[in-house]
PDB file of the backbone (N, CA, C, O) and the ligand in Angstrom, with CONECT records:
HET     CU  A 101       1
ATOM      1  N   UNK A   1     146.728 -26.038 121.393  1.00  0.00           N
ATOM      2  CA  UNK A   1     146.352 -24.684 120.983  1.00  0.00           C
ATOM      3  C   UNK A   1     145.048 -24.137 121.436  1.00  0.00           C
ATOM      4  O   UNK A   1     143.997 -24.758 121.284  1.00  0.00           O
ATOM      5  N   UNK A   2     145.124 -22.993 121.980  1.00  0.00           N
ATOM      6  CA  UNK A   2     143.809 -22.188 122.325  1.00  0.00           C
ATOM      7  C   UNK A   2     143.068 -21.883 121.238  1.00  0.00           C
ATOM      8  O   UNK A   2     143.652 -21.679 120.173  1.00  0.00           O
ATOM      9  N   UNK A   3     141.804 -21.807 121.311  1.00  0.00           N
ATOM     10  CA  UNK A   3     140.964 -21.360 120.352  1.00  0.00           C
ATOM     11  C   UNK A   3     141.058 -19.871 120.203  1.00  0.00           C
ATOM     12  O   UNK A   3     141.106 -19.157 121.205  1.00  0.00           O
ATOM     13  N   UNK A   4     141.088 -19.356 118.941  1.00  0.00           N
ATOM     14  CA  UNK A   4     141.233 -18.019 118.584  1.00  0.00           C
ATOM     15  C   UNK A   4     139.917 -17.414 118.308  1.00  0.00           C
ATOM     16  O   UNK A   4     139.080 -18.019 117.639  1.00  0.00           O
ATOM     17  N   UNK A   5     139.706 -16.249 118.795  1.00  0.00           N
ATOM     18  CA  UNK A   5     138.368 -15.553 118.585  1.00  0.00           C
ATOM     19  C   UNK A   5     138.557 -14.050 118.145  1.00  0.00           C
ATOM     20  O   UNK A   5     138.994 -13.214 118.935  1.00  0.00           O
ATOM     21  N   UNK A   6     138.240 -13.776 116.973  1.00  0.00           N
ATOM     22  CA  UNK A   6     138.202 -12.473 116.546  1.00  0.00           C
ATOM     23  C   UNK A   6     137.008 -11.729 116.710  1.00  0.00           C
ATOM     24  O   UNK A   6     135.963 -12.130 116.198  1.00  0.00           O
ATOM     25  N   UNK A   7     137.071 -10.423 117.537  1.00  0.00           N
ATOM     26  CA  UNK A   7     135.992  -9.594 117.784  1.00  0.00           C
ATOM     27  C   UNK A   7     136.055  -8.241 117.223  1.00  0.00           C
ATOM     28  O   UNK A   7     136.830  -7.424 117.722  1.00  0.00           O
ATOM     29  N   UNK A   8     135.225  -7.898 116.121  1.00  0.00           N
ATOM     30  CA  UNK A   8     135.268  -6.374 115.681  1.00  0.00           C
ATOM     31  C   UNK A   8     134.670  -5.524 116.678  1.00  0.00           C
ATOM     32  O   UNK A   8     133.649  -5.835 117.292  1.00  0.00           O
ATOM     33  N   UNK A   9     135.329  -4.411 116.845  1.00  0.00           N
ATOM     34  CA  UNK A   9     134.842  -3.416 117.809  1.00  0.00           C
ATOM     35  C   UNK A   9     135.040  -2.001 117.284  1.00  0.00           C
ATOM     36  O   UNK A   9     136.203  -1.639 117.108  1.00  0.00           O
ATOM     37  N   UNK A  10     134.080  -1.183 117.022  1.00  0.00           N
ATOM     38  CA  UNK A  10     134.157   0.167 116.400  1.00  0.00           C
ATOM     39  C   UNK A  10     134.242   1.217 117.466  1.00  0.00           C
ATOM     40  O   UNK A  10     133.716   1.029 118.563  1.00  0.00           O
ATOM     41  N   UNK A  11     134.861   2.271 117.188  1.00  0.00           N
ATOM     42  CA  UNK A  11     134.884   3.401 118.105  1.00  0.00           C
ATOM     43  C   UNK A  11     134.197   4.598 117.308  1.00  0.00           C
ATOM     44  O   UNK A  11     134.720   5.214 116.379  1.00  0.00           O
ATOM     45  N   UNK A  12     132.944   4.810 117.834  1.00  0.00           N
ATOM     46  CA  UNK A  12     132.256   6.077 117.019  1.00  0.00           C
ATOM     47  C   UNK A  12     132.042   7.052 117.923  1.00  0.00           C
ATOM     48  O   UNK A  12     132.319   6.823 119.101  1.00  0.00           O
ATOM     49  N   UNK A  13     131.515   8.306 117.536  1.00  0.00           N
ATOM     50  CA  UNK A  13     131.446   9.423 118.294  1.00  0.00           C
ATOM     51  C   UNK A  13     130.728   9.128 119.514  1.00  0.00           C
ATOM     52  O   UNK A  13     131.061   9.605 120.598  1.00  0.00           O
ATOM     53  N   UNK A  14     129.773   8.369 119.356  1.00  0.00           N
ATOM     54  CA  UNK A  14     128.848   8.015 120.558  1.00  0.00           C
ATOM     55  C   UNK A  14     129.457   7.042 121.579  1.00  0.00           C
ATOM     56  O   UNK A  14     128.980   6.981 122.712  1.00  0.00           O
ATOM     57  N   UNK A  15     130.424   6.334 121.233  1.00  0.00           N
ATOM     58  CA  UNK A  15     131.039   5.445 121.979  1.00  0.00           C
ATOM     59  C   UNK A  15     131.455   4.142 121.376  1.00  0.00           C
ATOM     60  O   UNK A  15     131.492   4.103 120.146  1.00  0.00           O
ATOM     61  N   UNK A  16     131.776   3.062 122.054  1.00  0.00           N
ATOM     62  CA  UNK A  16     132.108   1.785 121.519  1.00  0.00           C
ATOM     63  C   UNK A  16     130.953   1.021 121.014  1.00  0.00           C
ATOM     64  O   UNK A  16     129.927   0.928 121.688  1.00  0.00           O
ATOM     65  N   UNK A  17     131.082   0.444 119.801  1.00  0.00           N
ATOM     66  CA  UNK A  17     129.989  -0.307 119.165  1.00  0.00           C
ATOM     67  C   UNK A  17     130.483  -1.710 118.686  1.00  0.00           C
ATOM     68  O   UNK A  17     131.259  -1.794 117.733  1.00  0.00           O
ATOM     69  N   UNK A  18     130.008  -2.858 119.383  1.00  0.00           N
ATOM     70  CA  UNK A  18     129.061  -2.629 120.496  1.00  0.00           C
ATOM     71  C   UNK A  18     129.759  -2.195 121.868  1.00  0.00           C
ATOM     72  O   UNK A  18     130.983  -2.097 121.963  1.00  0.00           O
ATOM     73  N   UNK A  19     128.927  -1.956 122.865  1.00  0.00           N
ATOM     74  CA  UNK A  19     129.652  -1.341 124.189  1.00  0.00           C
ATOM     75  C   UNK A  19     129.979  -2.545 125.092  1.00  0.00           C
ATOM     76  O   UNK A  19     130.636  -2.419 126.125  1.00  0.00           O
ATOM     77  N   UNK A  20     129.506  -3.679 124.667  1.00  0.00           N
ATOM     78  CA  UNK A  20     129.805  -4.924 125.540  1.00  0.00           C
ATOM     79  C   UNK A  20     130.101  -5.981 124.516  1.00  0.00           C
ATOM     80  O   UNK A  20     129.315  -6.127 123.580  1.00  0.00           O
ATOM     81  N   UNK A  21     131.121  -6.694 124.615  1.00  0.00           N
ATOM     82  CA  UNK A  21     131.496  -7.840 123.842  1.00  0.00           C
ATOM     83  C   UNK A  21     131.722  -9.101 124.725  1.00  0.00           C
ATOM     84  O   UNK A  21     131.879  -8.909 125.931  1.00  0.00           O
ATOM     85  N   UNK A  22     131.751 -10.218 124.301  1.00  0.00           N
ATOM     86  CA  UNK A  22     131.764 -11.548 125.134  1.00  0.00           C
ATOM     87  C   UNK A  22     132.816 -12.499 124.549  1.00  0.00           C
ATOM     88  O   UNK A  22     132.976 -12.503 123.329  1.00  0.00           O
ATOM     89  N   UNK A  23     133.473 -13.227 125.260  1.00  0.00           N
ATOM     90  CA  UNK A  23     134.337 -14.235 124.799  1.00  0.00           C
ATOM     91  C   UNK A  23     134.410 -15.416 125.893  1.00  0.00           C
ATOM     92  O   UNK A  23     134.226 -15.176 127.087  1.00  0.00           O
ATOM     93  N   UNK A  24     134.648 -16.512 125.479  1.00  0.00           N
ATOM     94  CA  UNK A  24     134.532 -17.576 126.445  1.00  0.00           C
ATOM     95  C   UNK A  24     136.061 -17.467 127.265  1.00  0.00           C
ATOM     96  O   UNK A  24     137.065 -16.918 126.813  1.00  0.00           O
ATOM     97  N   UNK A  25     135.947 -18.059 128.412  1.00  0.00           N
ATOM     98  CA  UNK A  25     137.371 -17.971 129.217  1.00  0.00           C
ATOM     99  C   UNK A  25     138.356 -18.754 128.409  1.00  0.00           C
ATOM    100  O   UNK A  25     137.984 -19.596 127.592  1.00  0.00           O
ATOM    101  N   UNK A  26     139.651 -18.469 128.644  1.00  0.00           N
ATOM    102  CA  UNK A  26     140.759 -19.235 128.130  1.00  0.00           C
ATOM    103  C   UNK A  26     141.020 -19.120 126.660  1.00  0.00           C
ATOM    104  O   UNK A  26     141.894 -19.795 126.116  1.00  0.00           O
ATOM    105  N   UNK A  27     140.254 -18.256 126.008  1.00  0.00           N
ATOM    106  CA  UNK A  27     140.482 -18.194 124.473  1.00  0.00           C
ATOM    107  C   UNK A  27     141.448 -17.152 124.327  1.00  0.00           C
ATOM    108  O   UNK A  27     141.701 -16.349 125.224  1.00  0.00           O
ATOM    109  N   UNK A  28     142.072 -17.161 123.024  1.00  0.00           N
ATOM    110  CA  UNK A  28     143.076 -16.051 122.588  1.00  0.00           C
ATOM    111  C   UNK A  28     142.050 -15.142 121.874  1.00  0.00           C
ATOM    112  O   UNK A  28     141.403 -15.562 120.915  1.00  0.00           O
ATOM    113  N   UNK A  29     141.913 -13.872 122.364  1.00  0.00           N
ATOM    114  CA  UNK A  29     140.878 -12.919 121.741  1.00  0.00           C
ATOM    115  C   UNK A  29     141.748 -11.932 120.938  1.00  0.00           C
ATOM    116  O   UNK A  29     142.755 -11.412 121.419  1.00  0.00           O
ATOM    117  N   UNK A  30     141.312 -11.707 119.710  1.00  0.00           N
ATOM    118  CA  UNK A  30     141.771 -10.544 118.853  1.00  0.00           C
ATOM    119  C   UNK A  30     140.848  -9.563 118.752  1.00  0.00           C
ATOM    120  O   UNK A  30     139.966  -9.710 117.906  1.00  0.00           O
ATOM    121  N   UNK A  31     140.855  -8.506 119.488  1.00  0.00           N
ATOM    122  CA  UNK A  31     140.096  -7.399 119.243  1.00  0.00           C
ATOM    123  C   UNK A  31     140.480  -6.673 118.070  1.00  0.00           C
ATOM    124  O   UNK A  31     141.635  -6.252 118.000  1.00  0.00           O
ATOM    125  N   UNK A  32     139.653  -6.465 117.123  1.00  0.00           N
ATOM    126  CA  UNK A  32     139.850  -5.586 115.893  1.00  0.00           C
ATOM    127  C   UNK A  32     139.157  -4.349 116.142  1.00  0.00           C
ATOM    128  O   UNK A  32     137.929  -4.324 116.069  1.00  0.00           O
ATOM    129  N   UNK A  33     139.905  -3.191 116.464  1.00  0.00           N
ATOM    130  CA  UNK A  33     139.363  -2.035 117.028  1.00  0.00           C
ATOM    131  C   UNK A  33     139.544  -0.992 115.912  1.00  0.00           C
ATOM    132  O   UNK A  33     140.657  -0.630 115.531  1.00  0.00           O
ATOM    133  N   UNK A  34     138.404  -0.538 115.417  1.00  0.00           N
ATOM    134  CA  UNK A  34     138.474   0.400 114.188  1.00  0.00           C
ATOM    135  C   UNK A  34     138.077   1.802 114.621  1.00  0.00           C
ATOM    136  O   UNK A  34     137.009   1.860 115.231  1.00  0.00           O
ATOM    137  N   UNK A  35     138.657   2.818 114.446  1.00  0.00           N
ATOM    138  CA  UNK A  35     138.322   4.268 114.872  1.00  0.00           C
ATOM    139  C   UNK A  35     137.697   4.728 113.724  1.00  0.00           C
ATOM    140  O   UNK A  35     138.352   4.910 112.698  1.00  0.00           O
ATOM    141  N   UNK A  36     136.230   4.985 113.789  1.00  0.00           N
ATOM    142  CA  UNK A  36     135.436   5.541 112.924  1.00  0.00           C
ATOM    143  C   UNK A  36     135.203   6.885 113.250  1.00  0.00           C
ATOM    144  O   UNK A  36     134.228   7.409 112.711  1.00  0.00           O
ATOM    145  N   UNK A  37     135.924   7.595 114.057  1.00  0.00           N
ATOM    146  CA  UNK A  37     135.762   9.030 114.447  1.00  0.00           C
ATOM    147  C   UNK A  37     136.835   9.862 113.731  1.00  0.00           C
ATOM    148  O   UNK A  37     137.821   9.264 113.298  1.00  0.00           O
ATOM    149  N   UNK A  38     136.734  11.138 113.575  1.00  0.00           N
ATOM    150  CA  UNK A  38     137.713  12.005 112.946  1.00  0.00           C
ATOM    151  C   UNK A  38     138.742  12.363 113.765  1.00  0.00           C
ATOM    152  O   UNK A  38     139.489  13.260 113.373  1.00  0.00           O
ATOM    153  N   UNK A  39     138.956  11.791 114.932  1.00  0.00           N
ATOM    154  CA  UNK A  39     140.110  12.131 115.759  1.00  0.00           C
ATOM    155  C   UNK A  39     140.697  10.845 116.330  1.00  0.00           C
ATOM    156  O   UNK A  39     140.042   9.812 116.473  1.00  0.00           O
ATOM    157  N   UNK A  40     142.124  11.004 116.681  1.00  0.00           N
ATOM    158  CA  UNK A  40     142.740   9.750 117.321  1.00  0.00           C
ATOM    159  C   UNK A  40     142.059   9.332 118.453  1.00  0.00           C
ATOM    160  O   UNK A  40     141.459  10.184 119.109  1.00  0.00           O
ATOM    161  N   UNK A  41     142.045   8.171 118.798  1.00  0.00           N
ATOM    162  CA  UNK A  41     141.579   7.701 119.925  1.00  0.00           C
ATOM    163  C   UNK A  41     142.651   6.738 120.630  1.00  0.00           C
ATOM    164  O   UNK A  41     143.576   6.274 119.963  1.00  0.00           O
ATOM    165  N   UNK A  42     142.513   6.467 121.913  1.00  0.00           N
ATOM    166  CA  UNK A  42     143.354   5.566 122.631  1.00  0.00           C
ATOM    167  C   UNK A  42     142.445   4.534 123.370  1.00  0.00           C
ATOM    168  O   UNK A  42     141.743   4.765 124.355  1.00  0.00           O
ATOM    169  N   UNK A  43     142.598   3.298 122.676  1.00  0.00           N
ATOM    170  CA  UNK A  43     141.892   2.245 123.436  1.00  0.00           C
ATOM    171  C   UNK A  43     142.765   1.735 124.590  1.00  0.00           C
ATOM    172  O   UNK A  43     143.902   1.296 124.419  1.00  0.00           O
ATOM    173  N   UNK A  44     142.141   1.827 125.796  1.00  0.00           N
ATOM    174  CA  UNK A  44     142.932   1.534 126.973  1.00  0.00           C
ATOM    175  C   UNK A  44     142.199   0.667 127.915  1.00  0.00           C
ATOM    176  O   UNK A  44     140.973   0.726 128.000  1.00  0.00           O
ATOM    177  N   UNK A  45     142.923  -0.144 128.633  1.00  0.00           N
ATOM    178  CA  UNK A  45     142.204  -1.058 129.744  1.00  0.00           C
ATOM    179  C   UNK A  45     143.227  -1.301 130.804  1.00  0.00           C
ATOM    180  O   UNK A  45     144.314  -1.822 130.554  1.00  0.00           O
ATOM    181  N   UNK A  46     142.854  -0.910 132.000  1.00  0.00           N
ATOM    182  CA  UNK A  46     143.798  -1.153 133.123  1.00  0.00           C
ATOM    183  C   UNK A  46     143.642  -2.687 133.534  1.00  0.00           C
ATOM    184  O   UNK A  46     144.539  -3.355 134.049  1.00  0.00           O
ATOM    185  N   UNK A  47     142.416  -3.119 133.237  1.00  0.00           N
ATOM    186  CA  UNK A  47     142.204  -4.609 133.715  1.00  0.00           C
ATOM    187  C   UNK A  47     142.892  -5.556 132.716  1.00  0.00           C
ATOM    188  O   UNK A  47     143.377  -6.601 133.150  1.00  0.00           O
ATOM    189  N   UNK A  48     142.968  -5.255 131.396  1.00  0.00           N
ATOM    190  CA  UNK A  48     143.456  -5.995 130.315  1.00  0.00           C
ATOM    191  C   UNK A  48     144.988  -5.696 130.059  1.00  0.00           C
ATOM    192  O   UNK A  48     145.725  -6.355 129.326  1.00  0.00           O
ATOM    193  N   UNK A  49     145.328  -4.582 130.799  1.00  0.00           N
ATOM    194  CA  UNK A  49     146.821  -4.082 130.593  1.00  0.00           C
ATOM    195  C   UNK A  49     147.159  -3.732 129.181  1.00  0.00           C
ATOM    196  O   UNK A  49     148.219  -4.048 128.642  1.00  0.00           O
ATOM    197  N   UNK A  50     146.162  -3.036 128.593  1.00  0.00           N
ATOM    198  CA  UNK A  50     146.455  -2.697 127.193  1.00  0.00           C
ATOM    199  C   UNK A  50     146.327  -1.062 126.808  1.00  0.00           C
ATOM    200  O   UNK A  50     145.587  -0.328 127.462  1.00  0.00           O
ATOM    201  N   UNK A  51     146.936  -0.691 125.947  1.00  0.00           N
ATOM    202  CA  UNK A  51     146.928   0.603 125.623  1.00  0.00           C
ATOM    203  C   UNK A  51     147.311   0.918 124.259  1.00  0.00           C
ATOM    204  O   UNK A  51     148.492   0.729 123.970  1.00  0.00           O
ATOM    205  N   UNK A  52     146.434   1.417 123.264  1.00  0.00           N
ATOM    206  CA  UNK A  52     146.964   1.680 121.936  1.00  0.00           C
ATOM    207  C   UNK A  52     146.246   2.813 121.391  1.00  0.00           C
ATOM    208  O   UNK A  52     145.027   2.939 121.514  1.00  0.00           O
ATOM    209  N   UNK A  53     146.999   3.644 120.784  1.00  0.00           N
ATOM    210  CA  UNK A  53     146.529   4.869 120.086  1.00  0.00           C
ATOM    211  C   UNK A  53     146.097   4.392 118.598  1.00  0.00           C
ATOM    212  O   UNK A  53     146.841   3.656 117.949  1.00  0.00           O
ATOM    213  N   UNK A  54     144.971   4.806 118.139  1.00  0.00           N
ATOM    214  CA  UNK A  54     144.535   4.323 116.654  1.00  0.00           C
ATOM    215  C   UNK A  54     144.085   5.737 115.928  1.00  0.00           C
ATOM    216  O   UNK A  54     143.257   6.498 116.430  1.00  0.00           O
ATOM    217  N   UNK A  55     144.654   5.939 114.857  1.00  0.00           N
ATOM    218  CA  UNK A  55     144.322   7.098 114.131  1.00  0.00           C
ATOM    219  C   UNK A  55     142.913   6.934 113.435  1.00  0.00           C
ATOM    220  O   UNK A  55     142.408   5.822 113.279  1.00  0.00           O
ATOM    221  N   UNK A  56     142.300   8.121 113.019  1.00  0.00           N
ATOM    222  CA  UNK A  56     141.080   7.975 112.302  1.00  0.00           C
ATOM    223  C   UNK A  56     141.151   7.167 111.112  1.00  0.00           C
ATOM    224  O   UNK A  56     142.083   7.217 110.309  1.00  0.00           O
ATOM    225  N   UNK A  57     140.051   6.356 111.012  1.00  0.00           N
ATOM    226  CA  UNK A  57     140.094   5.310 109.956  1.00  0.00           C
ATOM    227  C   UNK A  57     140.765   4.038 109.880  1.00  0.00           C
ATOM    228  O   UNK A  57     140.572   3.208 108.992  1.00  0.00           O
ATOM    229  N   UNK A  58     141.679   3.901 110.988  1.00  0.00           N
ATOM    230  CA  UNK A  58     142.579   2.848 111.108  1.00  0.00           C
ATOM    231  C   UNK A  58     142.082   1.701 112.000  1.00  0.00           C
ATOM    232  O   UNK A  58     141.373   1.906 112.985  1.00  0.00           O
ATOM    233  N   UNK A  59     142.467   0.546 111.627  1.00  0.00           N
ATOM    234  CA  UNK A  59     142.116  -0.587 112.599  1.00  0.00           C
ATOM    235  C   UNK A  59     143.346  -1.253 113.121  1.00  0.00           C
ATOM    236  O   UNK A  59     144.330  -1.570 112.452  1.00  0.00           O
ATOM    237  N   UNK A  60     143.145  -1.446 114.559  1.00  0.00           N
ATOM    238  CA  UNK A  60     144.492  -2.022 115.081  1.00  0.00           C
ATOM    239  C   UNK A  60     143.942  -3.301 115.891  1.00  0.00           C
ATOM    240  O   UNK A  60     142.877  -3.299 116.509  1.00  0.00           O
ATOM    241  N   UNK A  61     144.840  -4.414 115.795  1.00  0.00           N
ATOM    242  CA  UNK A  61     144.574  -5.626 116.563  1.00  0.00           C
ATOM    243  C   UNK A  61     145.129  -5.640 117.886  1.00  0.00           C
ATOM    244  O   UNK A  61     146.342  -5.528 118.061  1.00  0.00           O
ATOM    245  N   UNK A  62     144.261  -5.779 118.887  1.00  0.00           N
ATOM    246  CA  UNK A  62     144.799  -5.926 120.302  1.00  0.00           C
ATOM    247  C   UNK A  62     144.482  -7.369 120.777  1.00  0.00           C
ATOM    248  O   UNK A  62     143.336  -7.815 120.734  1.00  0.00           O
ATOM    249  N   UNK A  63     145.550  -8.083 121.233  1.00  0.00           N
ATOM    250  CA  UNK A  63     145.356  -9.420 121.538  1.00  0.00           C
ATOM    251  C   UNK A  63     145.316  -9.487 123.040  1.00  0.00           C
ATOM    252  O   UNK A  63     146.097  -8.821 123.720  1.00  0.00           O
ATOM    253  N   UNK A  64     144.275 -10.404 123.640  1.00  0.00           N
ATOM    254  CA  UNK A  64     144.394 -10.711 125.021  1.00  0.00           C
ATOM    255  C   UNK A  64     144.184 -12.323 125.071  1.00  0.00           C
ATOM    256  O   UNK A  64     143.558 -12.941 124.209  1.00  0.00           O
ATOM    257  N   UNK A  65     144.706 -12.823 126.033  1.00  0.00           N
ATOM    258  CA  UNK A  65     144.456 -14.270 126.282  1.00  0.00           C
ATOM    259  C   UNK A  65     144.526 -14.721 127.652  1.00  0.00           C
ATOM    260  O   UNK A  65     144.909 -13.990 128.566  1.00  0.00           O
ATOM    261  N   UNK A  66     144.128 -16.019 127.814  1.00  0.00           N
ATOM    262  CA  UNK A  66     144.255 -16.481 129.246  1.00  0.00           C
ATOM    263  C   UNK A  66     143.284 -15.827 130.317  1.00  0.00           C
ATOM    264  O   UNK A  66     143.494 -15.912 131.526  1.00  0.00           O
ATOM    265  N   UNK A  67     142.250 -15.195 129.784  1.00  0.00           N
ATOM    266  CA  UNK A  67     141.362 -14.569 130.743  1.00  0.00           C
ATOM    267  C   UNK A  67     140.475 -15.557 131.476  1.00  0.00           C
ATOM    268  O   UNK A  67     139.989 -16.521 130.885  1.00  0.00           O
ATOM    269  N   UNK A  68     140.257 -15.310 132.801  1.00  0.00           N
ATOM    270  CA  UNK A  68     139.310 -15.966 133.607  1.00  0.00           C
ATOM    271  C   UNK A  68     138.077 -15.241 133.543  1.00  0.00           C
ATOM    272  O   UNK A  68     138.069 -14.077 133.143  1.00  0.00           O
ATOM    273  N   UNK A  69     136.905 -15.904 133.949  1.00  0.00           N
ATOM    274  CA  UNK A  69     135.719 -15.357 133.796  1.00  0.00           C
ATOM    275  C   UNK A  69     135.737 -13.986 134.674  1.00  0.00           C
ATOM    276  O   UNK A  69     136.406 -13.814 135.692  1.00  0.00           O
ATOM    277  N   UNK A  70     134.881 -13.070 134.079  1.00  0.00           N
ATOM    278  CA  UNK A  70     134.884 -11.806 134.683  1.00  0.00           C
ATOM    279  C   UNK A  70     134.563 -10.610 133.733  1.00  0.00           C
ATOM    280  O   UNK A  70     134.303 -10.812 132.547  1.00  0.00           O
ATOM    281  N   UNK A  71     134.586  -9.375 134.271  1.00  0.00           N
ATOM    282  CA  UNK A  71     134.195  -8.232 133.376  1.00  0.00           C
ATOM    283  C   UNK A  71     135.400  -7.327 133.281  1.00  0.00           C
ATOM    284  O   UNK A  71     135.851  -6.815 134.306  1.00  0.00           O
ATOM    285  N   UNK A  72     135.902  -7.124 132.185  1.00  0.00           N
ATOM    286  CA  UNK A  72     137.164  -6.322 131.914  1.00  0.00           C
ATOM    287  C   UNK A  72     136.682  -5.147 131.217  1.00  0.00           C
ATOM    288  O   UNK A  72     136.172  -5.220 130.099  1.00  0.00           O
ATOM    289  N   UNK A  73     136.851  -3.953 131.923  1.00  0.00           N
ATOM    290  CA  UNK A  73     136.484  -2.714 131.253  1.00  0.00           C
ATOM    291  C   UNK A  73     137.524  -2.109 130.436  1.00  0.00           C
ATOM    292  O   UNK A  73     138.718  -2.275 130.686  1.00  0.00           O
ATOM    293  N   UNK A  74     137.087  -1.399 129.446  1.00  0.00           N
ATOM    294  CA  UNK A  74     137.960  -0.593 128.532  1.00  0.00           C
ATOM    295  C   UNK A  74     137.311   0.808 128.260  1.00  0.00           C
ATOM    296  O   UNK A  74     136.115   1.028 128.453  1.00  0.00           O
ATOM    297  N   UNK A  75     138.211   1.740 127.792  1.00  0.00           N
ATOM    298  CA  UNK A  75     137.775   2.977 127.528  1.00  0.00           C
ATOM    299  C   UNK A  75     138.574   3.722 126.435  1.00  0.00           C
ATOM    300  O   UNK A  75     139.569   3.178 125.958  1.00  0.00           O
ATOM    301  N   UNK A  76     138.180   4.943 126.019  1.00  0.00           N
ATOM    302  CA  UNK A  76     138.965   5.699 125.146  1.00  0.00           C
ATOM    303  C   UNK A  76     139.584   6.798 126.047  1.00  0.00           C
ATOM    304  O   UNK A  76     138.889   7.698 126.519  1.00  0.00           O
ATOM    305  N   UNK A  77     140.907   6.694 126.266  1.00  0.00           N
ATOM    306  CA  UNK A  77     141.677   7.569 127.084  1.00  0.00           C
ATOM    307  C   UNK A  77     141.697   8.984 126.658  1.00  0.00           C
ATOM    308  O   UNK A  77     141.980   9.888 127.444  1.00  0.00           O
ATOM    309  N   UNK A  78     141.398   9.180 125.420  1.00  0.00           N
ATOM    310  CA  UNK A  78     141.489  10.713 124.956  1.00  0.00           C
ATOM    311  C   UNK A  78     139.954  11.156 124.938  1.00  0.00           C
ATOM    312  O   UNK A  78     139.751  12.357 124.765  1.00  0.00           O
ATOM    313  N   UNK A  79     138.907  10.356 125.091  1.00  0.00           N
ATOM    314  CA  UNK A  79     137.588  10.777 125.124  1.00  0.00           C
ATOM    315  C   UNK A  79     136.802   9.877 126.345  1.00  0.00           C
ATOM    316  O   UNK A  79     135.903   9.097 126.031  1.00  0.00           O
ATOM    317  N   UNK A  80     137.151  10.026 127.524  1.00  0.00           N
ATOM    318  CA  UNK A  80     136.752   9.029 128.589  1.00  0.00           C
ATOM    319  C   UNK A  80     135.293   8.818 128.715  1.00  0.00           C
ATOM    320  O   UNK A  80     134.934   7.950 129.511  1.00  0.00           O
ATOM    321  N   UNK A  81     134.442   9.442 128.089  1.00  0.00           N
ATOM    322  CA  UNK A  81     133.045   9.147 128.228  1.00  0.00           C
ATOM    323  C   UNK A  81     132.655   7.870 127.304  1.00  0.00           C
ATOM    324  O   UNK A  81     131.552   7.324 127.325  1.00  0.00           O
ATOM    325  N   UNK A  82     133.665   7.522 126.555  1.00  0.00           N
ATOM    326  CA  UNK A  82     133.468   6.314 125.759  1.00  0.00           C
ATOM    327  C   UNK A  82     134.082   5.131 126.425  1.00  0.00           C
ATOM    328  O   UNK A  82     135.297   4.946 126.488  1.00  0.00           O
ATOM    329  N   UNK A  83     132.984   4.180 127.021  1.00  0.00           N
ATOM    330  CA  UNK A  83     133.423   3.042 127.755  1.00  0.00           C
ATOM    331  C   UNK A  83     132.874   1.805 127.325  1.00  0.00           C
ATOM    332  O   UNK A  83     131.786   1.882 126.755  1.00  0.00           O
ATOM    333  N   UNK A  84     133.418   0.602 127.481  1.00  0.00           N
ATOM    334  CA  UNK A  84     132.917  -0.655 127.238  1.00  0.00           C
ATOM    335  C   UNK A  84     133.375  -1.760 128.138  1.00  0.00           C
ATOM    336  O   UNK A  84     133.978  -1.483 129.175  1.00  0.00           O
ATOM    337  N   UNK A  85     133.123  -2.989 127.801  1.00  0.00           N
ATOM    338  CA  UNK A  85     133.568  -4.013 128.677  1.00  0.00           C
ATOM    339  C   UNK A  85     133.617  -5.302 127.798  1.00  0.00           C
ATOM    340  O   UNK A  85     132.849  -5.446 126.848  1.00  0.00           O
ATOM    341  N   UNK A  86     134.451  -6.137 128.113  1.00  0.00           N
ATOM    342  CA  UNK A  86     134.631  -7.497 127.556  1.00  0.00           C
ATOM    343  C   UNK A  86     134.258  -8.354 128.685  1.00  0.00           C
ATOM    344  O   UNK A  86     134.889  -8.326 129.741  1.00  0.00           O
ATOM    345  N   UNK A  87     133.121  -9.210 128.463  1.00  0.00           N
ATOM    346  CA  UNK A  87     132.618 -10.067 129.443  1.00  0.00           C
ATOM    347  C   UNK A  87     133.268 -11.331 129.022  1.00  0.00           C
ATOM    348  O   UNK A  87     133.279 -11.718 127.853  1.00  0.00           O
ATOM    349  N   UNK A  88     133.879 -12.040 130.145  1.00  0.00           N
ATOM    350  CA  UNK A  88     134.566 -13.471 129.752  1.00  0.00           C
ATOM    351  C   UNK A  88     133.748 -14.327 130.710  1.00  0.00           C
ATOM    352  O   UNK A  88     133.652 -14.063 131.909  1.00  0.00           O
ATOM    353  N   UNK A  89     133.121 -15.439 130.076  1.00  0.00           N
ATOM    354  CA  UNK A  89     132.429 -16.305 130.720  1.00  0.00           C
ATOM    355  C   UNK A  89     133.042 -17.814 130.798  1.00  0.00           C
ATOM    356  O   UNK A  89     132.432 -18.697 131.400  1.00  0.00           O
TER     357      UNK A  89
HETATM  358 CU    CU A 101     146.323   6.167 128.079  1.00  0.00          CU2+
END
């Protein structure tokens, strides 16, 4: 069984907090994405192949696994100035 890693990630008006998160290669990562803004957001990543609408005040779990080392960018598709990245080492 691969190691499980939970990473909290908030979406605030100013952007993702933190804007960069890290995980070891090969782990199963559970991103706990909380929308702390008053409007719906959409967590999206082409590189992670994930897309999830999250309503204000809600938290959604986004799972990714089997990632090799690299930088995987994500953004809020509804407010595209909000950007962040998952660094896998
Ligand atoms: Cu989208």
